[in-house]
C-alpha positions as CSV (number, residue, x, y, z in Angstrom):
1,M,-5.0,-50.4,84.4
2,L,-4.0,-53.6,82.6
3,P,-2.4,-53.2,79.1
4,L,-4.5,-54.1,76.1
5,W,-2.5,-57.3,75.3
6,A,-3.1,-58.6,78.8
7,I,-6.9,-58.0,78.5
8,V,-7.0,-59.7,75.2
9,A,-5.0,-62.7,76.6
10,V,-7.4,-63.0,79.5
11,L,-10.4,-62.8,77.1
12,I,-9.0,-65.5,74.9
13,G,-8.3,-67.8,77.9
14,S,-11.8,-67.2,79.2
15,G,-13.3,-68.3,75.9
16,A,-11.1,-71.4,75.8
17,A,-12.2,-72.3,79.3
18,L,-15.9,-71.9,78.3
19,L,-15.4,-74.1,75.3
20,Y,-13.5,-76.8,77.2
21,Q,-15.9,-77.0,80.0
22,G,-18.8,-77.0,77.6
23,L,-17.5,-80.2,76.1
24,A,-18.7,-82.1,79.1
25,I,-22.3,-81.0,78.5
26,L,-22.0,-81.6,74.7
27,Y,-20.6,-85.1,75.1
28,A,-23.2,-86.0,77.8
29,Y,-25.9,-84.9,75.4
30,Q,-24.4,-86.9,72.5
31,M,-24.2,-90.2,74.5
32,P,-26.8,-92.8,73.4
33,R,-28.9,-93.9,76.3
34,L,-30.2,-97.5,77.0
35,V,-33.3,-98.0,79.1
36,P,-35.0,-101.1,80.6
37,A,-37.2,-103.0,78.2
38,V,-40.1,-105.5,78.8
39,P,-39.4,-109.1,77.8
40,A,-40.2,-109.9,74.2
41,P,-39.9,-113.1,72.2
42,A,-36.5,-113.4,70.4
43,P,-36.8,-113.8,66.6
44,V,-33.8,-116.2,66.7
45,P,-32.2,-118.3,69.5
46,L,-30.2,-116.0,71.7
47,P,-26.5,-116.7,72.0
48,R,-25.0,-118.0,75.3
49,V,-23.6,-115.2,77.5
50,S,-21.0,-115.9,80.1
51,V,-20.8,-113.4,82.9
52,I,-17.3,-113.2,84.5
53,I,-16.7,-111.5,87.8
54,A,-13.3,-111.2,89.5
55,A,-14.0,-111.1,93.2
56,R,-11.5,-110.3,95.9
57,N,-12.8,-109.5,99.4
58,E,-16.2,-108.6,98.1
59,E,-18.5,-110.3,100.7
60,L,-20.4,-107.0,101.2
61,D,-21.3,-106.2,97.6
62,L,-21.2,-109.5,95.8
63,P,-24.5,-111.0,97.2
64,A,-26.7,-108.2,95.7
65,T,-24.7,-108.4,92.5
66,L,-25.2,-112.1,92.1
67,D,-28.9,-112.0,93.1
68,D,-29.5,-109.4,90.4
69,L,-27.8,-111.6,87.9
70,L,-29.8,-114.6,88.9
71,A,-33.0,-112.5,88.3
72,Q,-32.0,-111.6,84.8
73,D,-34.7,-112.3,82.1
74,Y,-32.0,-113.5,79.7
75,P,-32.5,-117.3,79.4
76,N,-29.1,-118.4,78.1
77,L,-26.9,-117.1,80.8
78,E,-23.8,-118.5,82.6
79,I,-22.5,-116.9,85.7
80,L,-18.9,-117.4,86.8
81,V,-17.1,-115.8,89.7
82,V,-13.3,-116.1,90.0
83,E,-12.3,-116.1,93.7
84,D,-9.2,-114.0,93.8
85,G,-7.5,-115.0,97.0
86,S,-10.1,-113.4,99.3
87,T,-9.6,-113.3,103.1
88,D,-13.3,-112.6,104.0
89,G,-16.5,-114.5,103.3
90,T,-16.5,-114.0,99.5
91,R,-16.1,-117.8,98.8
92,A,-19.0,-118.6,101.0
93,V,-21.2,-116.1,99.1
94,I,-20.4,-117.8,95.8
95,E,-20.9,-121.3,97.1
96,S,-24.2,-120.5,98.6
97,R,-25.6,-119.7,95.1
98,A,-24.3,-122.9,93.4
99,P,-25.1,-124.5,91.0
100,R,-26.5,-121.4,89.3
101,V,-23.4,-119.5,90.1
102,R,-20.2,-121.3,89.3
103,L,-17.1,-120.8,91.5
104,V,-13.9,-120.7,89.4
105,P,-10.8,-121.3,91.6
106,E,-7.8,-119.3,90.7
107,S,-4.2,-120.4,90.8
108,S,-1.5,-118.2,92.3
109,L,-0.9,-114.9,90.6
110,P,2.0,-115.3,88.0
111,E,4.8,-112.8,87.8
112,G,4.0,-109.8,85.6
113,W,0.2,-110.0,86.1
114,V,-2.2,-107.6,87.7
115,G,-4.6,-109.6,89.9
116,K,-7.8,-108.6,88.3
117,N,-6.5,-109.3,84.8
118,W,-5.3,-112.8,85.9
119,A,-8.8,-113.5,87.4
120,C,-10.6,-112.3,84.2
121,A,-8.3,-114.4,82.0
122,T,-9.0,-117.4,84.2
123,G,-12.7,-116.8,84.0
124,A,-12.6,-116.4,80.2
125,R,-10.9,-119.7,79.8
126,A,-13.5,-121.4,81.9
127,A,-16.5,-119.8,80.2
128,T,-18.5,-121.6,77.6
129,G,-20.4,-118.6,76.0
130,D,-20.0,-117.1,72.6
131,W,-20.3,-113.7,74.4
132,L,-18.3,-112.7,77.4
133,L,-19.7,-110.1,79.9
134,F,-17.1,-108.8,82.3
135,M,-18.6,-107.2,85.4
136,D,-17.3,-105.8,88.7
137,A,-18.5,-107.4,91.9
138,D,-20.3,-104.3,93.1
139,V,-22.6,-103.6,90.1
140,R,-26.4,-103.8,90.6
141,T,-28.3,-104.6,87.4
142,H,-31.9,-104.3,86.2
143,P,-33.5,-107.6,85.2
144,S,-33.3,-106.7,81.5
145,A,-29.7,-105.4,81.6
146,V,-28.0,-108.3,79.9
147,R,-30.7,-108.6,77.3
148,V,-30.8,-104.9,76.4
149,A,-27.0,-104.6,76.3
150,L,-26.7,-107.7,74.0
151,R,-29.5,-106.7,71.7
152,W,-27.9,-103.2,71.3
153,A,-24.5,-104.8,70.6
154,L,-26.1,-107.1,68.0
155,A,-28.0,-104.2,66.4
156,E,-24.8,-102.1,66.2
157,R,-22.7,-105.1,65.1
158,A,-20.4,-104.2,67.9
159,D,-17.4,-106.3,68.9
160,L,-17.2,-104.6,72.3
161,T,-20.1,-102.8,74.0
162,T,-19.7,-101.0,77.3
163,L,-22.3,-99.4,79.6
164,A,-21.7,-96.3,81.6
165,T,-23.4,-97.0,84.9
166,R,-25.1,-94.7,87.3
167,I,-22.7,-93.8,90.1
168,E,-24.3,-94.0,93.5
169,M,-23.1,-91.2,95.8
170,A,-23.9,-91.5,99.5
171,S,-21.2,-89.4,101.3
172,F,-20.3,-85.7,101.1
173,W,-17.0,-86.4,99.4
174,E,-18.6,-88.7,96.8
175,R,-21.2,-86.1,95.9
176,L,-18.4,-83.5,95.7
177,V,-15.9,-85.4,93.6
178,M,-17.6,-88.0,91.5
179,P,-19.5,-85.6,89.2
180,F,-16.2,-84.0,88.4
181,Y,-14.7,-87.4,87.8
182,V,-17.5,-88.2,85.3
183,Q,-16.7,-84.9,83.4
184,M,-13.0,-85.9,83.2
185,V,-14.0,-89.2,81.7
186,L,-16.3,-87.7,79.2
187,I,-13.8,-85.1,78.1
188,G,-10.6,-87.2,78.4
189,F,-11.9,-90.1,76.3
190,R,-14.2,-88.1,74.1
191,A,-16.8,-90.7,75.1
192,P,-19.4,-90.3,72.3
193,H,-16.7,-90.4,69.7
194,V,-16.1,-94.0,70.6
195,N,-19.2,-94.8,68.6
196,R,-17.9,-93.3,65.4
197,P,-16.3,-95.9,63.1
198,R,-13.5,-93.6,61.9
199,S,-12.7,-92.2,65.3
200,R,-9.5,-93.1,67.2
201,A,-11.3,-92.7,70.5
202,A,-11.4,-95.9,72.6
203,M,-12.6,-96.7,76.0
204,A,-14.4,-99.4,78.0
205,N,-15.9,-99.4,81.4
206,G,-14.6,-102.4,83.5
207,Q,-17.8,-102.3,85.5
208,F,-19.9,-103.7,82.6
209,W,-18.6,-104.6,79.2
210,I,-19.6,-107.3,76.8
211,T,-17.7,-108.7,73.8
212,T,-17.8,-111.6,71.4
213,R,-15.4,-114.3,72.3
214,A,-14.0,-114.2,68.7
215,A,-13.0,-110.5,69.1
216,Y,-11.7,-111.0,72.6
217,E,-9.4,-113.8,71.4
218,Q,-8.4,-111.8,68.3
219,V,-6.9,-109.0,70.4
220,G,-5.3,-111.5,72.9
221,G,-7.7,-111.0,75.7
222,H,-6.5,-110.1,79.2
223,V,-3.2,-112.0,78.4
224,A,-2.3,-109.1,76.1
225,V,-2.8,-106.5,78.8
226,R,-1.7,-108.6,81.8
227,S,0.4,-105.8,83.4
228,A,-2.1,-102.9,82.7
229,I,-3.5,-101.2,85.8
230,V,-6.4,-99.7,83.7
231,E,-7.0,-102.9,81.7
232,D,-10.4,-101.9,80.3
233,V,-9.1,-98.9,78.4
234,A,-6.0,-100.9,77.3
235,L,-8.2,-103.6,75.9
236,A,-10.5,-101.1,74.1
237,R,-7.4,-99.6,72.5
238,R,-6.4,-103.0,71.1
239,Y,-9.9,-103.5,69.7
240,R,-9.7,-100.1,68.0
241,A,-6.2,-100.7,66.7
242,V,-7.3,-103.8,64.7
243,G,-10.4,-102.1,63.4
244,L,-13.0,-103.8,65.6
245,R,-16.3,-101.9,66.4
246,L,-16.7,-100.3,69.8
247,R,-19.9,-99.0,71.3
248,V,-20.6,-97.1,74.6
249,A,-23.9,-96.0,76.0
250,W,-25.1,-94.4,79.2
251,A,-27.4,-96.8,81.0
252,P,-28.2,-95.4,84.5
253,D,-31.4,-97.3,84.8
254,L,-29.8,-100.6,83.8
255,A,-26.7,-100.7,86.0
256,Q,-25.6,-98.8,89.1
257,T,-22.6,-99.0,91.3
258,R,-21.1,-97.2,94.3
259,M,-17.5,-97.0,93.3
260,Y,-16.0,-96.1,96.7
261,R,-17.3,-96.4,100.2
262,D,-15.2,-93.7,102.0
263,R,-12.9,-90.8,101.3
264,H,-9.7,-92.8,101.7
265,E,-10.8,-95.5,99.3
266,M,-11.9,-92.9,96.8
267,F,-8.6,-91.0,96.9
268,E,-6.7,-94.2,96.6
269,G,-8.8,-95.4,93.7
270,L,-8.6,-92.2,91.7
271,V,-4.8,-92.0,92.2
272,R,-4.6,-95.7,91.1
273,T,-6.5,-95.0,87.8
274,T,-4.6,-91.8,87.2
275,Q,-1.2,-93.2,87.9
276,G,-1.9,-96.5,86.1
277,A,-3.3,-94.9,82.9
278,E,0.1,-95.2,81.1
279,A,0.6,-91.5,81.3
280,S,4.1,-90.1,81.5
281,A,5.2,-87.8,84.3
282,A,5.1,-84.9,81.8
283,R,1.6,-85.8,80.7
284,L,0.4,-86.0,84.3
285,L,2.0,-82.6,85.0
286,G,0.2,-81.2,82.0
287,S,-3.1,-82.7,83.0
288,G,-2.9,-81.1,86.5
289,A,-2.0,-77.7,84.9
290,A,-4.9,-78.0,82.5
291,I,-7.4,-78.7,85.2
292,A,-6.2,-75.6,87.1
293,A,-6.2,-73.5,84.0
294,F,-9.6,-74.4,82.7
295,F,-11.6,-74.9,85.9
296,L,-9.9,-72.6,88.5
297,L,-8.2,-69.7,86.8
298,P,-11.4,-68.4,85.0
299,L,-12.8,-67.6,88.5
300,L,-10.1,-65.1,89.0
301,V,-11.2,-63.0,86.0
302,L,-13.9,-61.2,88.0
303,P,-11.7,-60.1,90.9
304,L,-8.9,-59.2,88.4
305,G,-11.3,-57.0,86.5
306,L,-12.6,-55.3,89.7
307,A,-9.1,-54.8,91.1
308,S,-7.7,-53.4,87.8
309,G,-10.7,-51.2,87.0
310,S,-11.4,-53.0,83.7
311,L,-15.1,-53.0,83.1
312,V,-14.6,-55.4,80.2
313,L,-12.9,-58.0,82.4
314,A,-15.3,-57.5,85.3
315,A,-18.3,-58.1,82.9
316,V,-16.6,-61.2,81.4
317,G,-15.7,-62.4,84.8
318,G,-19.2,-62.1,86.1
319,F,-20.5,-64.0,83.1
320,L,-18.0,-66.7,83.7
321,W,-19.1,-67.1,87.3
322,I,-22.8,-67.4,86.2
323,A,-22.0,-69.8,83.3
324,L,-19.6,-72.1,85.0
325,F,-21.4,-72.4,88.3
326,G,-24.6,-72.9,86.4
327,K,-23.1,-75.6,84.3
328,H,-21.8,-77.6,87.2
329,V,-25.1,-77.3,89.0
330,A,-26.9,-78.6,86.0
331,F,-24.4,-81.4,85.4
332,D,-24.5,-82.6,89.0
333,R,-28.3,-82.7,88.9
334,A,-28.2,-84.6,85.6
335,I,-26.1,-87.5,87.0
336,G,-27.9,-87.8,90.2
337,A,-26.0,-85.7,92.7
338,P,-27.6,-82.9,94.6
339,A,-27.5,-79.8,92.4
340,S,-26.2,-77.7,95.3
341,Y,-22.9,-79.6,95.1
342,G,-22.2,-78.0,91.8
343,L,-21.6,-74.7,93.6
344,L,-18.6,-76.4,95.2
345,F,-17.0,-77.3,91.9
346,P,-13.8,-75.2,92.7
347,V,-13.2,-77.6,95.6
348,S,-13.8,-80.6,93.3
349,A,-11.3,-79.3,90.8
350,G,-8.8,-78.6,93.5
351,Y,-9.3,-82.1,94.9
352,Y,-8.6,-83.5,91.4
353,V,-5.5,-81.4,91.0
354,V,-4.3,-83.0,94.3
355,V,-5.1,-86.5,92.9
356,V,-3.1,-85.8,89.7
357,A,-0.2,-84.3,91.7
358,T,-0.1,-87.3,93.9
359,A,0.0,-89.6,90.9
360,F,2.8,-87.4,89.4
361,V,4.9,-87.7,92.6
362,H,4.3,-91.5,92.7
363,R,5.4,-91.8,89.1
364,V,8.5,-89.7,89.5
365,R,9.5,-91.5,92.7
366,G,8.6,-94.9,91.5
367,I,6.0,-95.5,94.2
368,P,3.9,-98.5,93.3
369,V,0.2,-98.5,92.7
370,Q,-1.6,-99.8,95.8
371,W,-4.9,-101.7,95.4
372,K,-6.7,-104.7,97.1
373,G,-3.7,-105.5,99.2
374,R,-1.3,-105.7,96.3
375,A,1.3,-103.3,94.9
376,Y,2.0,-102.8,91.2
377,P,4.6,-100.5,89.6
378,G,3.0,-97.5,88.0
379,D,4.6,-98.1,84.6
380,S,4.8,-101.2,82.5
381,G,7.0,-104.0,83.8
382,S,7.0,-106.7,86.3
383,R,4.4,-106.7,89.1
384,R,4.9,-108.0,92.6
385,N,2.5,-109.3,95.2
386,L,2.2,-108.2,98.8
């Protein structure tokens, strides 16, 4: 039989796990949602929007992305694609859609820059719009996406507005891991708090974010975050630091993307963002421990209660199994993954612990971040090309 203090400690830990995991549901519920809208006459002339895409070896995804942009119902739109040293047919994809799509050639990557940041800075210099919309090359958009996003930004008087896209999941591993990733983003960035003026929460989604040129230049643009691996979050924090207004909304019907095409690319991408998020080794270690403590250890309460003969722990443990598995089933279904994958959430959490542990080892050993054929140190400092 366990001593009373041990039972109390387990009960307190169980309650903390329930509250922590419940944050994902609460934050998802609090997120504003943008939906497609039918065209309507604008009361005033609409400002010019420049769409900027950094494209490196994107011949598979870029055609659909550009065709969706060309079908936008927003009349005052400029589309620029910065060709970032591709070795496939990306350049031909861009040129085939000229003159409606403008190819922006990029000079060689300077020392101290991450490739995407240099491409985005190059595109921003070439753009003529009062608003700058930065998009990834693999984002599919509804014809009203630009118009709805801009009108919400104007209504909210936002300096930076970002859309959380629907993540398309085709493979077993995507359906297993990506719903857990979404939960980590919601909790880690306190996503709905970004919309609160006095909050310190700050985030942006590099897949789709729109800003006024004036605000972008005020914070220094991509020049100011030239060496940041997770540049979207770094920029959002600069906006927040100088008192500019941030807004984030869930828009699954306006924009969709398949983030990773296979298990290897997904693991590499998650390690990249985890390692490059300016987290110290100690913080990474704490993050991995927290995931294990809040998502995996609660499942041990039931067998602990049965093994020790504690009816209280057995009852609490049974409730935890029902509540936590039910929560993950509901969450997976809500974001478009098969609900049955929620029953595998312990595997998802274990996978993510491995991701964080790998990022921790890379940080400690000084292993560079690998992405798009380039290597970048995991901390601030100079970058080198491969």
